[in-house]
C-alpha angles and dihedrals in degrees: 000000000000115000124190116183127180118169112305093350131083136179125198137189115204140164116284093234129062141054119285131199123199113205126193120197141182116226112261099243091051091047089053089056092051090243120160131206134199119220141171126215120202110185125185129180118206122178118210116237090202110070110229095008114157110235090238088074093060103059093166095049098230095127095250124107106254089227091062091061096053096032094240100122114139107208089206090068122090103229090188089073123073117275110258112238117236 
């Protein structure tokens, strides 16, 4: 499983089979003070059309390798590995 988290945002890459549970919690010390918190959860599910594609090859998150859109795919590249930054 790949997890990328920044501040209040997280992206996860998970297998396409199975049952998943999302748990939201309040920090223990805040719960003891009877504090409450509002939150919003936006959940998107995108299935990759390229089996085994590493998420770094899909910058816009539409499930299609970015090189497929512009015709620049190099079939000597292993797209299951992370994209190397320039």
